[in-house]
C-alpha positions, 0 to 999 in steps of 0.5 A, spaced: 532 265 785 530 258 789 529 255 782 536 251 782 535 250 774 534 257 773 541 258 777 545 254 774 543 257 767 543 264 770 551 262 772 553 258 766 550 265 762 554 270 767 560 265 765 560 265 758 558 272 757 563 274 763 568 270 758 567 274 752 567 280 755 574 279 759 577 277 751 575 284 748 576 288 755 582 292 755 587 290 762 586 293 768 593 295 768 593 299 761 585 302 763 590 305 768 595 308 764 600 301 762 607 302 760 606 307 756 603 311 762 609 309 766 614 311 762 610 318 760 610 319 769 617 317 769 619 323 763 615 328 767 618 327 774 624 327 771 623 333 767 620 336 771 626 336 777 631 340 772 633 347 773 632 348 766 624 346 767 625 350 774 626 356 770 622 356 765 616 356 769 620 362 774 619 366 767 612 364 766 610 365 774 613 372 774 609 374 767 603 372 771 605 377 777 608 382 772 600 382 770 597 382 776 595 375 777 597 370 782 601 364 780 599 357 784 604 354 789 603 348 786 608 345 782 603 342 777 598 347 777 598 351 770 594 356 771 593 361 776 589 362 783 584 366 779 583 362 773 582 356 778 577 361 782 572 361 776 573 355 774 571 353 780 565 358 781 563 355 774 562 348 776 557 351 782 552 354 776 555 361 777 553 365 770 555 372 772 556 375 765 562 379 769 565 373 771 565 370 763 569 377 762 574 376 767 575 369 765 576 371 758 581 377 761 585 372 765 586 366 760 589 371 755 593 373 760 596 366 761 596 364 753 600 371 752 605 370 758 605 362 755 607 365 748 611 370 751 616 364 755 615 359 750 613 355 755 609 350 751 615 349 747 621 349 752 617 344 757 615 340 751 623 339 748 625 338 756 620 332 757 623 329 749 629 328 752 627 324 756 621 320 753 626 319 747 631 314 751 624 311 755 622 309 749 628 306 746 629 302 753 622 299 752 621 299 744 620 292 744 615 292 749 612 297 747 611 293 740 607 288 745 603 293 748 601 296 741 599 289 738 595 287 744 591 294 743 591 293 736 588 284 738 583 287 743 581 293 738 579 287 732 576 283 737 571 287 740 570 290 733 569 283 732 564 282 738 559 288 736 559 286 728 557 278 731 552 281 736 548 286 730 549 280 725 545 275 732 540 281 732 539 281 724 538 274 724 534 274 729 529 279 726 529 275 720 527 269 723 522 272 727 519 275 720 520 269 716 516 265 722 510 272 722 510 270 715 509 262 715 504 263 720 500 268 717 500 264 710 498 258 715 492 262 717 490 264 709 490 256 707 487 254 714 481 260 713 480 258 705 480 251 706 474 252 711 470 256 706 472 251 701 469 245 705 464 249 708 462 254 703 453 252 702 454 253 710 457 259 712 452 266 711 454 270 705 455 276 710 460 272 713 464 268 707 465 275 705 468 278 711 473 272 711 474 273 703 475 280 705 480 278 711 484 273 707 484 278 700 487 283 705 492 278 708 494 276 701 496 283 699 499 285 707 504 278 704 506 281 698 
C-alpha cells in the first residue's frame, strides 16, 4: 500500500475494469424492475382494488374455510395460514413425515379451491385489463428498454468471449514459450555434447543423449 507506483497501477486497473463492467452491467433501475416492473406494480394495484378482484378472493377464501383452512389476513397472501406454518417449519429443518403428509393435504385443498373458483384465470384477466393500456401508453419506452437489454446482453456475451479468447491466447503463448525453451535447451545440450564429446564420460554422454531423445519425443 505504501508503494506509489503499485497504487497508481492498481487504481488504473480498477478504473479500467470498472468501466468495462459498467458497459455490460444492467442499470440499477432495471435490477429493481425498471419501467416494466413499475407498470406491473401499477396494474396490480389497480386490479386488486376492484370489486371483481375482491369478489374472486372472497370466493376463494370461503372455499378454504369450508375445507377447514384459515385464510391469511394479508391481501397479498395467496396461501392459507396452515400452509405458511408448514413452510416456516420446513425452513427450520423439520423433516417430520406427518408434516409432509399434511403439507400435501393442504396444498391439494388450496389447488382445488383455486380451480373451483377459477381464481388464477379471473385475477389474471382483471390484471391484464389494466396492463394492456399501460403497455400501449408506454410502448416506445418499453421498446427502448428492450433494445437496451439486448445491447447489454450482446456486450456481456462479447466481453465473455473476449475474456475466453484472451485466456486461450495466453495458454497458447505459454505453450509456445515452453516449446521454444525446450528446443533451445535441446540445441544447447546437443552443441555442448558435440563440442566436448572427447571430454564427457561415456555414461554421462549416454544420459545426456537419452534426455535429449526423450525431450524431442515429448515435443512431437
